[in-house]
C-alpha positions, 0 to 999 in steps of 0.5 A, a space after each residue: 776438245 782436241 784431247 777428246 778428239 784424239 783419244 776417242 779413237 779408243 772405240 776402234 780398239 774396244 773389245 766389244 767392237 772386236 772381231 768376234 762381236 762383229 761376226 756375231 752381229 753380222 750373223 744375227 743380221 742375216 738371220 733376220 733377212 726373211 721375206 713373204 708377200 702381202 697385198 693392199 686392199 681398197 675401200 668402197 665409196 661412202 655416201 653422206 647427205 646433208 640438207 635438202 636440194 629444194 629451196 634457196 641456198 647460199 653460194 657455199 657450205 662448210 664441210 669439216 671433220 676429223 680423220 683418224 687411224 682405225 688401228 691406233 685411233 690417232 689423228 692423221 696429219 696431211 691427208 689430202 682432200 680431192 674434190 671431183 678429181 682435183 686436189 683442193 690444196 686442203 689437207 688435215 692439220 696435226 689434229 687430223 681436222 680439215 675445213 673445206 668450203 664447197 658449193 651446194 650440190 653433189 660432190 665426189 670427195 676422196 681422202 688420200 694419205 700415202 700410208 693409208 688406203 684412200 677413202 672415196 665418198 659421195 656427198 650431197 651438201 645442202 647445209 653445213 656438214 661433218 664427215 669423220 672418217 677412219 683410214 686403214 693402214 696399208 697392208 705392210 706392217 712396218 712404218 716408215 717404208 715410203 720416203 714421202 710425207 704429203 700429197 704425192 704431187 706436193 713437190 710439183 704443186 707446192 709454190 715454195 721451193 726448197 721445202 723438205 717435209 718428212 715424218 718420224 716414221 720415214 726417218 726410222 727407215 734410215 740406218 742410224 748411228 747406234 740404232 737411234 733414229 735422229 732428225 739431224 742425222 737424217 736431214 744430212 742425207 738430203 740435198 743441200 744439208 751437211 755438217 762440219 763433221 762427226 762430233 759437231 752439233 748443228 747442220 749447215 744448210 745451203 752454205 749457211 753457218 749452223 747458227 743461221 738455222 732457226 730451230 723450232 719446236 711447235 714454232 717455239 724457239 730452241 737455242 740448242 738441242 743435242 746429245 753426246 757432243 752432237 752425235 744425237 739430237 735432243 729430240 726423241 723420235 718417239 714423241 715427234 710427228 714430223 718436221 719441215 725444213 725451209 732451205 732458203 725461202 722462209 714463210 713470213 711468220 718465221 724469222 730471226 735467222 739468216 739461213 733456214 728454218 726447221 720446225 719440229 712438230 711434237 705429236 699429241 697423245 692418244 685420246 682414245 686409249 692408254 698405250 706405251 712403249 719401252 726400248 733398250 739399245 746400245 746407246 740408251 734406254 727409253 720409255 713412252 706413255 700416252 693416253 686420255 685423261 678425259 676420253 676424247 677431250 684431254 690427252 697426255 704424252 710422255 717420252 724419256 731417254 736415258 743414256 747407257 754408254 758408260 759401260 762401253 767406256 769401261 771396256 776400253 784398254 786406255 785407263 783415261 777412257 775407263 775413268 771417263 763418263 758420258 751421260 745424257 737424258 731428255 724428257 718430253 711432256 705434252 698435254 692437249 685439250 680439245 675445248 670443243 667447236 674447233 678450239 684446242 689448247 696444248 702445253 709442252 715441255 722439253 728438257 734435255 741435259 748432258 754431262 761429259 768428263 774425260 778422265 781428270 783432264 776436262 769436261 762439259 755439261 749443258 742443259 736445255 728446257 723449253 716450255 710452251 702454251 699454244 692455242 688454236 681455234 676456228 672462228 666462223 667459216 673462214 677464220 682461224 687463230 693461233 696464240 703462243 707463249 713460251 719460256 726457254 732456258 739454256 745453261 752450259 759449262 766447261 770445267 778443268 777438274 784437276 790441280 790448283 787451277 781447277 775451275 768451272 766456267 758457266 754461261 747461258 741464255 734465258 728467253 721468253 717468246 710470244 706469238 699470235 696470228 690469224 688466217 682468213 682463207 677461201 678456195 683460192 686465197 689465204 691471208 695470214 697476219 700476226 706479231 711475234 716478240 722474244 725477250 733475251 736475257 744473257 746469263 752472267 758468265 762466271 768462273 769459280 773454283 772447281 773444288 776447295 783445293 783450287 786457287 782460282 778466284 771468282 770472276 764474273 762478266 755480265 751479258 747483254 739483254 735484248 728485245 726482238 719484235 716483228 710483224 708479218 703478213 703472208 698472202 697465198 693465192 692460186 692464180 689458176 690451176 697451173 699457177 701459185 703465188 706466195 708473198 710475204 712481208 716481215 718487219 723486224 726490230 731489235 733493241 739492246 737493253 741495259 744494264 750494260 757498259 759500252 766501250 769507246 774505241 779510238 775512231 782512227 784505229 781498229 776495234 781492239 782491246 788496245 784501242 779502248 778510249 773510255 766506257 759508258 755505263 747504261 743502267 737501263 733503257 735502250 742502248 742500240 736499235 736495229 730494224 729492217 723489212 724482210 720481203 719474201 715471195 715464191 712463184 710456181 708455174 706448172 708446165 703440165 700436171 707433172 712438171 713445174 718451175 719455181 722461183 723464190 726470193 727472201 730477205 732475212 735478218 738475224 740479231 743473235 748468233 753463237 760464238 765459238 773459237 773452234 772450226 765447228 759448233 759445239 754444245 758450249 758455244 756462247 749465244 751473243 746478241 747484237 750490240 752497238 759494235 755487233 750489227 745484225 746479219 742480213 742475207 738475201 736468198 734466191 732459188 730457182 728449181 725444176 720439179 718433175 714427177 713420173 709414173 703416177 707420182 712414184 718417181 720424183 726428179 728435181 734440180 734446185 739452184 740457189 744463191 745467197 749473199 749476206 752482210 755482217 757475217 761473223 768470223 773470228 780472229 786468230 786465237 780469239 778469247 771469247 770466254 769471260 770477255 767484257 768486250 766481245 767485239 774485239 775478237 770478231 771479224 765482220 764481212 761478206 758471206 757468199 754461197 751458191 750451188 745446185 741440188 739434184 734429187 732422184 727419189 722413188 716413193 712407191 713400191 717394194 723398193 724405195 729411196 733416193 739419190 741426192 747430189 749437191 754442189 755447194 760453195 760457201 765463202 767469206 770475205 773480211 772487209 776492214 781497212 785495219 790488218 787486225 780486223 782482216 782475214 787473209 788480207 781481205 781475200 775471199 776464202 772458203 768457209 769452214 763448212 765449204 764442202 763442194 761435192 756431196 752424194 747420198 744414196 738411200 735404199 729401203 727394201 720391204 721384207 714382207 710381212 714385217 721387215 725392212 732392210 735399209 742401206 745408205 752410202 754417203 760421200 763428201 768433199 773434205 772440209 777446208 783446213 789451215 795447214 803448216 807450210 813451214 816450221 822454225 826451230 828457235 834457241 832451246 829447241 822450241 818449234 814455231 809453226 808457220 801457217 798458210 792463209 786460212 782454209 787453203 787446204 782440205 782434209 781427206 774426203 769423207 766416205 761411209 756405208 751404213 745398213 740396218 734391218 728392222 723386223 716387227 712382231 718378233 716375240 709379241 703379236 701386240 707390237 714389238 720391234 728388233 733393229 740391227 744396224 751397222 754404222 760405218 760398215 767398212 770401218 773407214 777412218 774418216 778424218 775429223 780434222 788434221 793436226 801437226 806435231 813433232 815427229 819422234 825422230 826429228 824436230 819437224 812438224 808432221 800432219 796427223 789425221 784425227 778420226 773420231 769414228 774409225 771403226 765399225 759400229 754394230 748396234 741392237 735395239 729392242 722395243 715393245 709396245 702395249 695398250 692401244 685400240 686393239 687391246 
């Protein structure tokens, strides 16, 4: 890993990124900076009548229907429904359907969505009615201008604090690395979200480790999904619809992680017409195809990406870089059935894969597959059901391809997931209850010769199996116009299953390989069980229609964690289940926030404070040996984690210029708690976590360039992460230099600073729909430190620090895509 981090600076010398290319791309960028103006229009009221007013009527009737886009025919999610001037709290689901209980009589019902012109209706309801509507997109033609994905006042009205929801279109309005919009990179521009550094996978949310974040695709568990050593995620934004991040208070139907939850919704294919898109960019080529198999009944969507970055490696001056390769791919297939009368069925499969090899020195490869079958239906007037079956498979490997010790080490995880829930709701109250189960099967870890010239012997270490079961109940209640409450209770249990071998250790000593006193084989059945209650609640109180305060608490258990011997997560980290000696993590999360909107919800202001404490959090002993280790517990250190901070956000949602300014102050610490020196870090003194970055500032600005352009600009600043430093070095006989390190994480690498910009214009060559994106990542070519390493000075025996910069130059990119088909064809 270190060799790659040092040598990947070849990108700074790349001929393609030389001065001539930068000048050309900059000139091309300013060539596209043009603007004209256009306006918005508004629809007239529509009138609907159902039944007759005379006669006896029950207390309520049902109004339902489907909201779609007039331009594309696709269903529109999160359309807010206002009845008689008041937001009901009801909005359309991902299929565009809504379900509303109204009293008999006349009602004014308005359907609002931030990207569409609202529709005003007058409805006389004296029997159950169906109102299907088509919303017209607002006059600007480029999607993703407004940094908003739900009701304009949702940040004030939503009772759960720490929730971030964005659409894929909004994500594309952020300047991206190599011009490819990415979910995880977009999240890192929001308050409370960060990463260890460039070139690492995963995100850190409110001081939590990357593996403490629950990653879901349509509520299906995803263990790992990234490309190019973490620079891109495995989720193609062409097939995603939106994503919701819960930063501390998870709904009771989500569990299994001690930090946050990210649920990514994949969009259904069009049921009206066949359409597609192809694109070619600096990093990859991609294709999208969708359409009806049976019109208005069954649709299919397929999206795929394939890397094309090896030509860049060939431009390098370094021979090792020229002989390296980096390949990645991903594909998503989704099929949706409308079974009629409110019943829907969907099948999804996501496949991702990567292969990286640095010359003839080392390499990584990993692959992920997630398949699921999901049912959603409405039973009667107030009850809905969902059911889910899923299967996941994750494989990874690293290899040394050269010499007599050339070898490949493989490991992975297979799992099956089942989940069922039911919801009963009326105007004021909603109850959701259900059950979930996940069966984990760790794959044997195996080392084998890389080729026939290797002298490495085959060796294999078995991995654990486990079963996680849970039941949950959530209550959402509107106590009045100004008060909302969400309470939940989740009970989870986990069992380690045979076959496995449990080692015994000297009871008067630490858990270490030198203290093993025996072993007990378990051919089958339960080996060790854990369980616990996970209460959660959130309360919202409006002080006035545009100002609210929120308070929340959540307890979370985690029975699986990734194990890594590097300071940041990597794609080949091991997934380790809880065992007899590896207890589950447990966290308690508190948050308090104040939320304010102004100027008819055009501006948002928020301050959100959080505090988090966890037990049984995992750290690693110095020089830990985690691969091919039958007793992993001997390399781990358990202790207490603590994180706290405050998030500030100013966001402009509407207008020609939109964007946000986010500042986060966050601290994260770890304290080992063992009485044995072998199981201590820094003598049980509290020290900053690897991902402790106290100050982070993100500024995002988007400017609509009428009629078809969008200019985006971003500035990112963060405190440098902690690092252990060499305080002195000793020269032994023979000239061997021995470093003496400080306590863990007592120093910091230099602060991080980056500026990006991009410009996107639509309908460049084709009136049916094409787009050209030009972006510059790291505009000032700043050599931000990835890490700091020590090596001997060429003129002396002294060890000196050197900075590692992975992306140490300007990265311009151009991406072109063209669409075809659709309702306009």
